Structures are given as structure tokens and as C-alpha cells.
C-alpha positions in Angstrom: 30.5 -51.0 -24.8 26.7 -51.7 -24.4 27.5 -54.8 -22.4 29.7 -52.8 -20.1 27.0 -50.2 -19.6 24.4 -52.9 -18.8 26.8 -54.5 -16.3 27.4 -51.1 -14.6 23.7 -50.5 -14.2 23.1 -54.0 -13.0 25.8 -53.8 -10.4 24.5 -50.4 -9.2 21.0 -52.0 -8.7 22.1 -55.2 -6.9 22.8 -53.5 -3.4 19.1 -52.5 -3.3 16.3 -54.7 -1.9 13.7 -56.3 -4.2 11.2 -53.7 -3.0 13.5 -50.8 -3.8 14.2 -52.2 -7.3 10.5 -52.6 -7.8 9.8 -49.0 -6.6 12.5 -47.6 -8.9 11.0 -49.5 -11.8 7.6 -48.1 -11.1 9.0 -44.6 -11.0 10.5 -45.1 -14.4 7.4 -46.8 -15.9 8.7 -50.3 -15.8 6.6 -52.8 -13.9 8.5 -55.8 -12.6 6.8 -59.0 -11.6 7.1 -59.6 -7.8 7.8 -63.3 -8.2 11.1 -62.6 -10.0 14.4 -63.1 -8.1 16.3 -60.0 -7.3 19.0 -60.7 -9.9 16.3 -61.1 -12.5 14.6 -57.9 -11.5 17.9 -56.0 -11.7 18.7 -57.5 -15.1 15.3 -56.5 -16.5 15.4 -53.0 -15.1 19.0 -52.5 -16.3 17.9 -53.5 -19.9 14.9 -51.1 -19.7 17.1 -48.2 -18.5 19.7 -48.6 -21.2 17.7 -49.8 -24.2 14.3 -48.1 -23.7 15.4 -44.8 -22.2 13.0 -42.8 -24.4 10.2 -44.4 -22.4 11.3 -43.3 -19.0 12.8 -40.0 -20.1 9.4 -38.7 -21.3 8.1 -38.9 -17.7 10.8 -36.7 -16.1 10.2 -33.1 -15.2 10.8 -30.7 -18.1 13.6 -28.9 -16.2 15.6 -32.1 -16.0 15.1 -32.7 -19.7 16.3 -29.1 -20.4 19.3 -29.9 -18.3 20.0 -33.1 -20.2 19.6 -31.4 -23.5 22.4 -29.0 -22.6 24.7 -31.8 -21.2 24.4 -34.2 -24.2 25.8 -31.4 -26.4 29.0 -31.6 -24.4 31.6 -34.4 -24.4 31.0 -37.5 -22.3 32.1 -36.9 -18.7 32.0 -33.1 -19.0 30.7 -31.0 -16.1 27.9 -28.5 -16.5 27.9 -25.6 -14.0 24.8 -23.5 -13.4 23.1 -21.5 -10.6 22.6 -23.3 -7.3 19.4 -25.3 -7.8 16.6 -24.9 -5.2 15.6 -28.6 -5.6 17.2 -32.0 -6.0 16.9 -33.7 -9.4 15.1 -37.0 -9.8 18.0 -38.2 -12.0 20.3 -37.6 -9.1 18.1 -39.6 -6.7 18.1 -42.4 -9.3 21.9 -42.2 -9.5 21.8 -41.3 -13.3 23.6 -38.0 -12.9 25.9 -36.6 -10.2 25.5 -33.2 -8.6 28.2 -31.3 -6.7 27.1 -28.2 -4.8 29.1 -25.1 -3.9 27.8 -22.0 -2.1 26.6 -20.4 -5.4 26.4 -23.1 -8.0 25.4 -26.7 -8.9 27.7 -28.8 -11.1 26.1 -31.7 -13.0 27.6 -34.7 -14.8 25.8 -37.5 -16.6 27.0 -41.0 -15.5 29.2 -42.0 -18.4 27.5 -45.4 -18.8 24.2 -43.7 -19.5 25.4 -40.8 -21.6 25.2 -42.6 -25.0 21.7 -44.0 -24.3 20.3 -40.7 -23.1 21.9 -38.8 -26.1 20.3 -41.2 -28.6 16.8 -41.4 -27.1 16.3 -37.9 -25.7 14.9 -36.4 -29.0 12.3 -39.2 -29.1 11.2 -38.4 -25.6 10.9 -34.7 -26.2 8.9 -35.4 -29.4 6.5 -37.6 -27.5 6.0 -34.9 -24.8 5.3 -32.3 -27.5 2.7 -34.4 -29.3 0.9 -35.4 -26.1 0.8 -31.9 -24.5 3.0 -33.0 -21.6 4.7 -29.6 -21.3 1.3 -27.9 -20.6 0.1 -30.7 -18.3 3.4 -30.5 -16.3 3.2 -26.7 -16.1 -0.2 -27.0 -14.6 0.8 -29.7 -12.2 4.0 -27.9 -11.1 2.0 -24.7 -10.6 -0.5 -26.5 -8.4 2.3 -28.0 -6.3 4.3 -24.8 -6.0 1.2 -22.7 -5.1 -0.1 -25.0 -2.4 3.2 -26.5 -1.3 1.2 -29.6 -0.2 -2.1 -30.6 -1.8 -4.4 -33.6 -1.6 -4.3 -36.0 -4.5 -8.1 -35.6 -4.8 -7.7 -31.9 -5.3 -5.0 -32.3 -8.0 -7.4 -34.6 -10.0 -10.3 -32.2 -9.4 -8.3 -29.2 -10.8 -7.2 -31.2 -13.9 -10.8 -32.3 -14.5 -12.0 -28.8 -14.4 -9.3 -27.4 -16.7 -9.4 -30.2 -19.2 -13.1 -30.9 -19.3 -14.2 -34.2 -20.9 -17.2 -32.7 -22.7 -15.2 -29.8 -24.2 -12.2 -31.8 -25.4 -12.4 -35.6 -24.6 -9.0 -36.4 -26.2 -7.1 -33.8 -24.1 -9.0 -34.8 -21.0 -8.0 -38.4 -21.4 -4.4 -37.4 -22.1 -4.3 -35.3 -19.0 -5.4 -38.2 -16.8 -2.8 -40.5 -18.5 -0.2 -37.9 -17.7 -1.1 -37.8 -14.0 -1.0 -41.6 -13.9 2.5 -41.9 -15.4 4.2 -38.7 -14.3 7.3 -39.2 -12.2 6.5 -36.0 -10.4 3.2 -37.5 -9.1 5.0 -40.7 -8.0 7.9 -39.1 -6.3 6.1 -36.3 -4.5 3.8 -38.5 -2.4 3.2 -37.7 1.3 0.8 -39.7 3.5 -0.9 -38.4 6.7 -3.8 -40.0 8.5 -4.7 -42.1 5.5 -4.8 -39.1 3.2 -2.5 -38.9 0.1 -0.9 -35.6 -0.6 1.6 -34.4 -3.3 4.3 -31.9 -2.4 6.3 -29.3 -4.3 9.7 -30.6 -5.5 11.4 -27.6 -3.8 13.5 -28.8 -0.9 12.4 -26.8 2.1 12.4 -27.5 5.8 9.2 -25.5 6.0 7.3 -28.3 4.2 7.5 -30.3 7.5 5.4 -27.7 9.2 2.7 -27.4 6.7 0.3 -30.2 7.9 0.5 -29.3 11.6 0.2 -25.6 10.9 -2.9 -26.2 8.7 -4.5 -28.3 11.4 -4.1 -25.3 13.8 -5.8 -23.1 11.2 -9.2 -24.7 11.6 -11.0 -21.7 10.1 -9.3 -22.2 6.7 -11.3 -25.1 5.5 -10.8 -25.0 1.7 -7.9 -24.4 -0.7 -7.9 -20.9 -2.2 -9.1 -21.0 -5.8 -6.8 -20.0 -8.7 -7.3 -19.8 -12.5 -5.6 -22.0 -14.9 -3.5 -19.1 -16.0 -2.3 -18.4 -12.4 -1.3 -22.0 -11.9 0.5 -22.2 -15.2 2.4 -19.0 -14.4 3.6 -20.6 -11.1 4.8 -23.7 -12.9 5.8 -22.7 -16.4 9.4 -21.8 -15.6 10.6 -25.2 -14.5 13.9 -24.0 -13.1 12.9 -20.9 -11.1 9.2 -20.7 -10.4 9.0 -17.0 -9.3 5.4 -17.4 -8.0 3.4 -14.2 -8.0 5.8 -12.6 -10.5 2.9 -11.0 -12.4 1.0 -9.8 -9.4 1.2 -6.0 -8.4 3.6 -6.7 -5.6 5.6 -9.2 -7.8 6.0 -6.5 -10.4 7.2 -4.0 -7.8 9.8 -6.5 -6.6 10.9 -7.2 -10.2 11.2 -3.5 -11.0 13.4 -3.0 -7.9 15.7 -5.9 -8.8 16.0 -4.4 -12.3 16.8 -1.0 -10.7 19.7 -2.5 -8.8 21.2 -4.1 -11.9 20.0 -7.7 -11.9 19.4 -9.3 -15.3 16.3 -11.4 -16.2 17.8 -14.8 -15.2 19.2 -13.4 -12.0 15.8 -11.8 -11.2 14.1 -15.1 -11.6 16.6 -16.8 -9.3 16.4 -14.2 -6.6 12.6 -13.8 -7.0 12.3 -17.6 -6.5 14.4 -17.5 -3.4 12.4 -14.6 -2.0 9.2 -16.6 -2.6 10.7 -19.6 -0.8 11.8 -17.4 2.1 8.2 -16.2 2.3 7.1 -19.7 3.1 9.4 -20.0 6.2 6.8 -19.5 8.9 4.7 -16.5 9.8 7.1 -14.5 11.9 10.0 -14.2 9.5 9.9 -11.1 7.2 12.2 -9.4 4.8 15.2 -9.7 7.2 15.2 -13.4 6.3 15.8 -12.5 2.6 18.3 -9.6 3.1 21.3 -11.9 2.3 20.0 -12.4 -1.2 20.8 -8.7 -1.9 24.3 -8.7 -0.5 26.6 -6.3 -2.3 23.8 -5.0 -4.5 22.3 -2.2 -2.3 23.7 1.3 -2.3 23.0 3.0 1.0 20.3 3.0 3.6 17.7 4.3 1.2 17.9 1.3 -1.1 18.0 -1.0 1.9 14.7 0.5 3.2 13.2 0.3 -0.3 14.2 -3.3 -0.5 12.6 -4.1 2.9 9.4 -2.4 1.8 8.9 -4.2 -1.6 10.0 -7.6 -0.2 7.6 -7.2 2.8 4.7 -6.2 0.5 5.5 -9.2 -1.8 5.7 -11.6 1.2 2.4 -10.4 2.5 0.6 -11.0 -0.8 2.1 -14.2 -2.1 0.2 -17.5 -1.7 1.3 -19.3 1.5 1.6 -23.0 1.9 0.4 -23.0 5.5 -2.7 -21.1 4.5 -3.7 -23.4 1.6 -2.8 -20.8 -1.0 -4.2 -17.8 0.7 -1.8 -14.9 1.3 -1.1 -13.4 4.8 -3.0 -10.3 3.8 -6.0 -12.4 2.6 -6.1 -14.5 5.9 -6.1 -11.3 7.9 -8.9 -9.7 5.9 -11.0 -12.9 5.6 -10.5 -14.6 8.9 -8.8 -12.4 11.5 -10.1 -8.9 11.0 -13.8 -9.8 11.3 -13.1 -11.3 14.8 -11.3 -8.2 16.2 -13.1 -6.7 19.1 -13.8 -3.0 19.2 -12.3 -0.9 22.1 -14.8 -0.2 24.9 -16.6 3.2 24.9 -16.3 3.8 28.7 -13.3 5.2 30.4 -11.1 2.8 32.4 -11.4 2.9 36.2 -9.5 5.5 38.1 -5.9 4.4 38.7 -6.0 1.9 35.8 -2.5 1.4 34.5 -0.8 3.0 37.6 1.7 1.0 39.6 0.8 -0.5 43.0 2.2 1.8 45.8 5.1 0.4 47.8 4.5 -0.2 51.5 7.5 0.5 53.8 8.4 -1.8 56.7 7.4 0.8 59.3 4.3 2.0 57.5 0.8 1.0 58.8 -0.3 -2.3 57.4 -2.8 -1.9 54.5 -5.1 -4.5 56.1 -6.2 -1.9 58.7 -5.0 -3.8 61.8 -3.2 -0.7 63.2 0.1 -2.6 63.4 3.2 -1.7 61.5 3.5 -3.6 58.2 6.7 -5.4 59.4 4.8 -6.8 62.5 1.7 -7.8 60.5 1.4 -9.1 56.9 5.0 -7.9 56.2 6.5 -10.6 58.3 5.2 -13.3 56.0 6.9 -11.8 53.0 10.0 -13.6 52.0 
């Protein structure tokens, strides 16, 4: 059976180029020598994937390990159905699990050839992560990416260095830097622009394409908004549904409203996350863009208006990707409001705002020639 599993992985790797096999190996923590033939690289990586899966599993996002933990308790080949996921899994990109999407759910299956290896080695990977504080490191990293949407590599390292100070706890500081070096999240989320390396949130949103050009147009916003460790952790601690701003005053109002209309805790996290993502879709879209999330839940026009109000307040106060973590309200107060010009004290001139009087064809021409309008300037009018 092991030989068959190895052969399956080998055959799935062979259609890739040497560069693609090497990149996949790097993602999984397996460095392959560039002077190897493609078949040798595929053989080495297949052996690593099957026989040393605890080493690459430990680098995956916690939410995918949570997913695998559920799936290995089922029979090989079984499907696992859950809420529609607002992101694509790394395992799916690697071809290690399959995902089928419907309008309201995601259905996952572990590739049968990997099931036994994952089931055997997953406990070791989880134990390694617990001992080395990977869950806390990842919560901080995911919170940074979710809050900013797109953030410079230098800024990520700067935040980690400030949170895990070498002088305070050298061991934890070293472990945090090691985590950033080996994390699959860091390796897979890379974006390059004008020679600058960025890391992006793993949420799949078209709005991410607009972040860099939008920021370049916001020249007055020079620095990222500052957040505390606790604020970042809150934005990244729930690996499945990061309802960013949940504990803020406007987030609590939105949560209370969702509870009022009958949503349970898990449903509130799902809907809250989707409202947060809708808030990132440009500046002009408001609560109307999120109204479909409450289909069939609202009773009458009063609840509709209440929903519009709490969603609008939340959207105005949640960190925005295009504003480097500042909310729309903060941008207005900090950058736009100070530049507003006061209304003039003097009255406008007589006739300001009135329409221009219409000149008839047989009326005297306004130029003062004494001729009728139709025989003077009026004859040039088309």
C-alpha cells in the first residue's frame, strides 16, 4: 500500500516543471538540490510527503489542521461538509485534499493516498506546534494580515520583534523568528510590487487587487495604523472566521443584532466575517452590499432599517485595507476633516443661482446692437 501511495504522489508531481516541484518542496519545508533531474526531485519530494508528513503538517495554518483533525476521524474517502469557506486551503492548492463548493457549503475529502500518512503523523505535528508556541505566533500573523489586508514584509518582522522582545524573553523571540521563516502562510502569501515584498491575507477577495493602487492615491496616509498585540490576536485567533472588530463597540452592536434575529454563535461568526469582508469592497459600497447576508432573517421594515444602521456603523469603524488599517471614520477625522474649507461669510452676489433668462428670436439682441436677436448673434446659434 505504501508503494502505491508513493507512486501516486510521484505521478502527480511529474507533470510539473523542475521549478514548480522545487517551489512546492520549499513550501513544505523540503529543500531539493537544483542539480537533480526532475524524476529525482519528484521521487525525493514524494518520499518526504508520505514518510515525513509531520514535518510539513506543522507549518500549515491551524484552521487546516483543525479541518484535518475532523476528517481523519472519519473513514478514508469520506466527505466532510461545512459552511462555505471564505478562503482556499493550502492543502487544496497542493492537491492533498479536494474541495467541492456549493452556494452555501464547502465539501472536503482527503486524497486517499495521503489519508493514512496524515492520520498517523498529525498528532506529532500538533504536539510540535503546541510546544513551540506556533498557535500564538500564527494568531498574531493572521491578525496582522487580516487587519492590513496587504502589509510589507519588513512591517511583519517589526511587529513580531516588538511583541516578542529579545531582551524580555530571548527563547520566545528566537522561536517567533523561526516560525516566520518556516511558516507556509508567509511563503504562500507573497506579493511583489516595485521591488517591495508584501504579504497578503489568505482571504480570497477581488478587492485585494485594488489595495496597492488605492494606497498610492492616498498619499497623506504614510504609515500603518498601530494596533496592540491583543487587537491583532483577536483578528487572527479564530482561524476559520476572523470576525475582525468583533469586540469593538460597533462590532458588539452588530453581534447583538445578529443574536436578536436568531443567529447562533457559529452563524454570527460566519456572517460577521462576511460583513467584514464586504466592508473592504471599495469606499462607495455600504450596507446594501451586505443585505443578502440577512435574507429571510429580517421581520419587517423596522428590522431592515436597524440592520442597515448597525452594519453601516460597523463598516465605518472597522479597519480598512486600502487605508492601511485606519477606518473610514478615522480617515475622515484625521485627514479629510482638517482640510474642509469653511463657508464664506459674505452673501453671494445678486442673482447667484438663478437661471439665465431665455432670449426670444424677435427680442432685442443682448449685445446692444439694436438688431433683433435672430438677425444678430442668434443667427450663429445652431
